[in-house]
N, C-alpha and C positions, 0 to 999 in steps of 0.2 A: 401119614404124610407129615413132614415136619419142616418148619421154617428155620433153617440153620442160621439165618442172619441174626436171630435173637441171641443165640449162644455166642456167636462170633462177636457181636457188639458188647455183650456182657463181659467177655474175656478181655476185650481191648480197653474198655472204659472203667473196669473195676466195679461195675454195678452188679447187684444180685442177678444170677442167671434167670432169664425169662424165656422159656421155650414154648412156642405155640404149635400145637399138633392138631391136625384134621383127621378125623376117622370117618369111614363110610359105614353107616348102619342102615337097617331096613327102613328107618324113618327118615333117612337123609343124612346130611353131613353133621358130624359131631365136632365141636370146637373144645379143645382142652388147653388151658394155659397153666403151665407148670412154673411156679416161682420158687427159687431157692433163696430163702431169707437168711441173712447172716446175723451178726451180733445185734444189729439194729434194723428197724423197719425203714426201708427206702421208699417213701411214698411216690416220688417222681418215677421210679422204675416200675412200680405197680401201675400207676396211671398210664405209663407208656405201653405196658403189656396189654392192659385192658383196651386201650384205644386201638391197638393193632388187631385184637380180636374183632372189635366192632367193624373196622374197615375191611378186614378179610371177609367177614360175613356179608357186608354190602357188595363186595366184589364177586362173590360166588353164589349170591342169592338166586341167580338165574341158572346156576349149574349144580343142581342138587345131586347129580349122579356121577360125580367124578370117579374114575377108576381107582380102586384100592392100590396103595403103594406108589401112586404117581406123585410128581412134584407139583407144587402150586406156587403162584407168584405172590409175594408179599407187597404191601403198600410201600411206596418210596419213603425214605427216611425224612425228607424235607416236609412231606405231607403230615406225617405223625408229629414231628417237632413243631411245625407251623400251627396245626390245629390246637395242640396243647398250649402253645404260647398265646394264641389268639383268645383262648378260653380262660386264661389265667387272670389274676387280679392286677397284673402289672400293666402299665400303660405303654404307649408307643415309645416314649422317651427312654424307658429302661432298656428296651431292646435296641433302639437305634443308636444308643451310645457306643455299641460295639463296632459299628461301621461308620461313625462320624468322620474318623480320620481318613477312611477310604474316599468319602465324599469330598472332604476338604482338599485332598491331594488329587482328586479326579481319577481315582483308581478303583472305581466300583467294579466288582467282579461281574462279568457278563452273565446273563441268564443261562446261556448254553453251558458255560463252564461250571456254574453253580450246581445245576441239576445233575451234572455228571460226577460230582465229587462223591467220594466214599467216606462218610463221616467217621466210620469205625477206625480209619487210619489217621485221624486228625489228633493233634495234641489238645490239651484242655483249652488254651486261649482260642485256637482255631475252631474248636467245637462250639465255643460261645458265639463266635462270629457266624458260624454256620446256622446256629439256632436263630440268630437275629435275621439273617437272610431268609430263613424259612418263614419267620413271622412276616417279613415283607412280601414274600411270594403269596402266602395264603391270604394276606390282607388284600392282595391284588385280585385273587381268584375266588373271592368269597361269595360270588353269586350262587345262591342255593341250588337252583336247578342245574346249572352248568357243572357245578362241582360234583353233584350227585351222579350226573351222567358220566363224568370223567372217572369217578371211582368205580362205577359199575362196569366200565369198559376196560379197566386196567388189565384183567387177565388176557385180553387179546391186543394189548397195546403194542405198537411198533417199537423197534429199538430206538428210533429217534424220538426221544421224550419231548424235545422242544417242538417238533412238528406236531406231536400229539396234543400238546397244550394249545397250540395255535388253532387247531381244528376244533377243540372243545370250548375255547373261551373267546368270545367275540371282542372283548376289550383289549386283546393283544394285537389287534389290527390286521390279522390275516396274513402276515408275513414275518419272517425272522427279523428283518430290519425294524419293522414297526414294534415287534415284541420287545426287542432290546431297548428301543427308545422309550416305550411305556415303562419297562422295568427300571431303567435308570431314573426316570422322572419320579417314580414311586419311592425308590430308595432315597433319593435326594429330599423328597417331601418328608419322609419319616425322620430323616436325619436332623431336620430343623424343628421337629415337633417339640412342643413345650410340655409334653406329658399329659396325664389325665387331668382334665379340668372340666367341671360341669359347665354347661351353658348357663347364661343368665336366664331369669324367668322370661324376659322379653324375647331373647333369642330362641329359647325353647318353644315359646308360643308361636313365633314366626315360622319355625321349621315344622311344627305340628300342623299349622294351617296350610302350609305348602304341601305337606304329605297328604292331607285330607282332600286335596283336589286331584282327581285321577281321571284317566280316559279309558275307553273301551275301543281299541283300534278296529275291531271286527264288527262294530255296530254300524247302524245306518248313519250315525253322527260321530264319526271317529275324532273330529276336532273338538267335540264338546267336553267340558270338564264337569265331572259329577262329584257329589258329596255323599257321605254315608246316609244322610237323611233322604236321599233319592232312591233308597233301596226298593220301594214298590215298583219303580220304573225299570231298574237294571237287574232285578233279581232273576229274570229269565233270559238274560243275554248269554250267548254261547260261551264267551270267554270270561264269564263272571268269576269262576273259581281261580283262574290264572291271575287275573288282575288283583283280586282281593287277597290272595295268598301272598303276592308280592308286597302289597300294602302292609299286610300283617308283619312280614319280615322287616320292612323298613321301620315300622313303628317300634318293633322290638329293639332294633339297633338304636333308635332315637332314645328309648327309655334308659339306655346305658349312660349316654352323655347328657341327657336332659336334666334340668334342675330338679332336685329331689322334691320340691314343692309340687311339681307337675307330673311326677312319675306315675302316680296312681291313675291320673287322667289319661296319660298316654297308653298305659297298659290296658285300661278298659276299652279304649278305642281299638287297640290291637285285638282284644278278645271279640269285640263286635265284628271286626273285619273277618276274623277267622270263622265266626258263626255264620255270617252272611255268605262266605265262600262255600259253605256246605249247604246253602239254600234254605236255612232256617231263619225265621223272622219273628218268632214269638217274643214279645216284650222289648223288641229293639227300639221302638218309638219312644217308650218311657225312659229307657236307658240313655238315649241320645239327648232327650230333653234335660235330664238330670245332669249329664255331662256338660251341656251347653251352659246351664246355670252355674255349674262349678267353675267353668272357664271364665265366665263373666265376673264371678265373685273374686277369683284370683287376680284378674286384670284390675278390678276396682281397688283391691287391697294394694297392689303394686303402685298404682297411681297415688294413693294416699301416702304410702311410704316415701315415694319420690318427692311429693309436695312437702312432707315433713322435713326430709333431709335438706331440701333447698331452703326452707324457712330457717332451719337450725344453722345452716352454714352462713346465712346472711345476718342473723340476729344474735347468735350465741358464740361466735368465734372469739377466742381469747387472744388471738394473735393476728397481726396484719397479713393479709393474703399476698401482698406485694403486686397485686394485679395492676394497680395504677402507679406503681413506683416510678416508672419512666416519665409519666405525665407530671407527677409532683416534682421530680427533679427539674424538668423543663420549666415548670411554673416558678420554682424557686430561683432558678438561674435568671429568668426574665425579670423577677422582682428585684434582684440585686443589681441589675443593670439600669442605671439612672439616665434619663434623657437630659440634655443640657440646653434645650431650646428655652426661650424666655418664659413661655407659659408654664412649662414643666418646672423650671426653677422657682417661679412664683408659687405654684401649688405645693411644692416641697417645703418652701419657707412657711406657707400658711399652715401646713400640717404640723410642722415643728412647733409653731406658736400655739396651736390648739392643744398639743400634748403638754406644753409647759403650763 
């Protein structure tokens, strides 16, 4: 069984041929990726091929006994492009630059039209726009559980891809009209992105604190907010694994944009959430105490830096800040305007005599 899309795309884009083959063996499915390397190594093409293998394995994991010689469904190109773009070192601004003009002119491609495109037929500039739109779509559908379920269901997916997306992803609003509205808003948001910038330490700490307050909807107190230090109380709750795995994913995302000073603290919280999701508690209390002390140390150091910078600005500035320039101009103007009543004239005359 062979995915002909790999060869067709390679021929149309000029990339090294990448052919993915599935074989049926006694042990189950066998995946084989054949790469034809030209005069130079094309790393993006290799990444693209390997990701296709991973996605196809996820799609057919529940179907190990496919009949020999049969055809199989490959993952949609926007999914492969979008995941590669999302996992790259480039920021949102680099991808959104390709469709900023579409946003400015209010000609954003509809979600329905985008997912029906055949990228192997596009020219190079249009392919770049397609890749950027793929990034925008995957960024919209990046919920881990929903995306995994969508990929697993692809072999039996209906012909109407938009309807299939709406069924699998709650944030698309349950209808094609809402999905298009959410899609347009997301593309517009990405178009004004200022690129990859780490949060400040204060903003990172605020987001971390917000993430570390979570709820268990299926508990007897669904409205209660819990913290990781409450693990002796929530460790036996029925939806513990679901809630803590979601927390772990959120913390992993925060670590990417979080200030580098706080990154190790965020990642250790993420590891603790993952461990608690598996029901293990050994050494968690000591780790949480150490993390709390580390956060307090960072907060104290930030306050000291802020105090020093404020002092330096007030006492060491070599130039005028112009903060009170308007006030000084008004005072100078008032000073040059002399009153001509008898008392003012007398006082002015007395002042001149004293100067002499």
